[in-house]
FIVEXDREN-988298 format. One line per field, with one value per residue (C-alpha): residue number from 1; residue in one letter; chain; x, y, z. Coordinates in nm, 3 decimals, decimal comma. Example, Ala and Ser with C-alpha at 12.3 -4.5 7.8 and 13.67 -1.06 7.14 Angstrom:
2
nr = 1  2 .
rest = A  S .
kette = A  A .
east = 1,230  1,367 .
north = -0,450  -0,106 .
up = 0,780  0,714 .
***
This chain:
167
nr = 1  2  3  4  5  6  7  8  9  10  11  12  13  14  15  16  17  18  19  20  21  22  23  24  25  26  27  28  29  30  31  32  33  34  35  36  37  38  39  40  41  42  43  44  45  46  47  48  49  50  51  52  53  54  55  56  57  58  59  60  61  62  63  64  65  66  67  68  69  70  71  72  73  74  75  76  77  78  79  80  81  82  83  84  85  86  87  88  89  90  91  92  93  94  95  96  97  98  99  100  101  102  103  104  105  106  107  108  109  110  111  112  113  114  115  116  117  118  119  120  121  122  123  124  125  126  127  128  129  130  131  132  133  134  135  136  137  138  139  140  141  142  143  144  145  146  147  148  149  150  151  152  153  154  155  156  157  158  159  160  161  162  163  164  165  166  167 .
rest = M  A  R  A  R  N  I  K  P  G  F  F  T  N  E  I  L  G  E  A  D  P  M  I  G  L  L  F  V  G  L  W  C  L  A  D  R  E  G  R  L  E  D  R  P  R  K  I  K  A  E  I  L  P  Y  R  D  G  L  D  V  D  E  M  L  S  F  L  A  R  H  D  F  I  V  R  Y  E  V  D  D  V  K  Y  I  Q  I  L  K  F  D  K  H  Q  A  P  H  H  L  E  A  P  S  K  I  P  P  A  P  G  F  V  N  R  L  N  H  A  P  I  G  V  P  Q  R  R  R  I  Y  E  R  D  G  H  K  C  V  I  C  S  A  I  D  H  L  T  I  D  H  I  K  P  V  S  K  G  G  D  S  S  D  D  N  L  R  T  L .
kette = A  A  A  A  A  A  A  A  A  A  A  A  A  A  A  A  A  A  A  A  A  A  A  A  A  A  A  A  A  A  A  A  A  A  A  A  A  A  A  A  A  A  A  A  A  A  A  A  A  A  A  A  A  A  A  A  A  A  A  A  A  A  A  A  A  A  A  A  A  A  A  A  A  A  A  A  A  A  A  A  A  A  A  A  A  A  A  A  A  A  A  A  A  A  A  A  A  A  A  A  A  A  A  A  A  A  A  A  A  A  A  A  A  A  A  A  A  A  A  A  A  A  A  A  A  A  A  A  A  A  A  A  A  A  A  A  A  A  A  A  A  A  A  A  A  A  A  A  A  A  A  A  A  A  A  A  A  A  A  A  A  A  A  A  A  A  A .
east = 13,951  14,064  14,250  14,290  14,611  14,777  14,952  15,237  15,324  15,613  15,451  15,327  15,664  15,843  16,059  16,003  15,604  15,567  15,679  15,495  15,167  14,927  14,729  15,052  15,052  14,721  14,745  15,060  14,820  14,575  14,813  14,840  14,508  14,470  14,774  14,845  14,985  15,340  15,253  15,196  14,947  14,851  15,018  14,618  14,659  14,278  14,226  14,419  14,249  13,907  13,968  14,162  14,052  13,720  13,607  13,917  13,891  14,260  14,472  14,763  14,752  15,041  15,236  15,171  15,317  15,583  15,716  15,632  15,898  16,178  16,213  16,220  15,862  15,747  15,871  15,714  15,778  15,674  15,640  15,483  15,346  15,169  15,276  15,262  15,358  15,554  15,562  15,912  15,934  15,596  15,651  15,829  15,552  15,260  15,124  14,883  14,606  14,767  14,463  14,496  14,550  14,850  14,941  14,949  15,139  15,516  15,791  15,974  16,317  16,555  16,262  16,114  15,817  15,831  15,498  15,366  15,250  14,988  14,891  14,991  14,663  14,549  14,662  14,977  15,026  14,963  15,195  15,459  15,401  15,404  15,735  15,894  15,796  15,529  15,872  16,051  16,339  16,575  16,514  16,271  16,001  15,665  15,439  15,375  15,481  15,448  15,540  15,846  15,971  16,354  16,368  16,189  15,894  16,048  16,378  16,250  16,123  15,787  15,563  15,618  15,682  16,043  16,097  15,845  15,973  15,805  15,961 .
north = 11,022  10,792  10,988  10,890  10,792  10,600  10,245  10,224  9,901  9,834  9,777  9,501  9,347  9,462  9,133  9,162  9,253  8,985  8,711  8,832  8,742  8,929  9,075  9,243  9,429  9,536  9,712  9,929  9,982  10,071  10,275  10,556  10,614  10,677  10,873  11,243  11,449  11,376  11,019  11,000  10,844  10,749  10,372  10,203  9,889  9,811  10,121  10,078  9,721  9,834  10,104  9,880  9,495  9,527  9,191  8,962  8,818  8,635  8,886  9,050  9,423  9,509  9,210  9,289  9,647  9,539  9,331  9,620  9,837  9,566  9,557  9,980  9,996  10,256  10,408  10,339  10,629  10,805  11,190  11,301  10,937  10,913  10,613  10,739  10,608  10,742  10,586  10,559  10,726  10,834  11,173  10,997  10,784  11,016  11,357  11,469  11,740  12,070  12,166  11,883  11,981  12,021  11,722  11,808  11,466  11,531  11,386  11,076  11,187  11,266  11,373  11,683  11,838  11,801  11,897  12,087  12,396  12,674  12,724  13,093  13,309  13,624  13,830  13,670  13,692  14,060  14,132  13,971  14,133  14,457  14,405  14,329  14,622  14,388  14,213  13,945  13,937  13,799  13,974  14,268  14,144  14,267  13,987  13,669  13,698  13,430  13,348  13,106  12,969  13,047  12,768  12,449  12,303  11,968  12,077  12,184  12,518  12,694  12,991  13,260  13,565  13,576  13,245  13,371  13,600  13,723  13,539 .
up = 10,404  10,132  9,795  9,483  9,339  9,045  9,073  8,821  8,587  8,786  9,108  8,962  8,866  9,220  9,355  9,693  9,634  9,375  9,652  9,895  10,027  9,750  10,037  10,151  9,827  9,845  10,162  10,074  9,775  9,986  10,206  9,910  9,956  10,338  10,339  10,320  10,019  10,225  10,223  10,595  10,798  11,163  11,243  11,360  11,246  11,368  11,184  10,867  10,811  10,906  10,578  10,351  10,438  10,616  10,476  10,533  10,830  10,979  10,868  11,083  10,954  11,233  11,104  10,747  10,795  10,955  10,677  10,475  10,708  10,712  10,327  10,304  10,128  10,494  10,816  11,117  11,347  11,643  11,752  12,123  12,189  11,806  11,643  11,249  10,913  10,638  10,273  10,143  9,747  9,768  9,639  9,342  9,248  9,371  9,239  9,486  9,361  9,401  9,639  9,857  10,216  10,360  10,571  10,963  11,011  11,126  10,941  11,010  11,175  10,884  10,619  10,492  10,388  10,025  9,908  10,164  10,088  10,036  9,678  9,579  9,630  9,425  9,702  9,750  9,367  9,339  9,624  9,468  9,135  9,266  9,498  9,178  8,970  8,761  8,538  8,567  8,801  8,548  8,214  8,303  8,079  8,130  7,984  8,008  8,379  8,647  8,988  9,093  9,406  9,433  9,604  9,473  9,745  9,560  9,776  10,077  9,987  10,101  9,930  10,158  10,023  10,093  9,848  9,579  9,259  8,919  8,617 .
***
């Protein structure tokens, strides 16, 4: 399913994409819309072409993806005989909606899930507040409480009870 994503002004001044075929830049932006919240998608060039560039004949999307990989825009990898793409620096340039479904695609070797956590629901929130005595674990305040991650999700933390605290 395609998703709404943002294009930052720096995209237009990137020297590598600026000197490349404009269709490669358009493909790259299109990959953002196909990627899940972690910046991953299946590496299926024919399907990608059908979804991003359906009316453009004569394009070799597989070669265009290879160009993006050679220039460190994406990583192409395989897990259990299934091919995937990881968009590099995706989490620095995109802010997926917090209710977007977690990624089901395994990370590329050397990568971790940075945004793949479940939202903190009301039952879990109540459980954490009760566990922490309905007060801030740092200063013991009882007003304006919130739930916080001990190890931030952006650094590989999750939303398990053990990684949450009342502040």
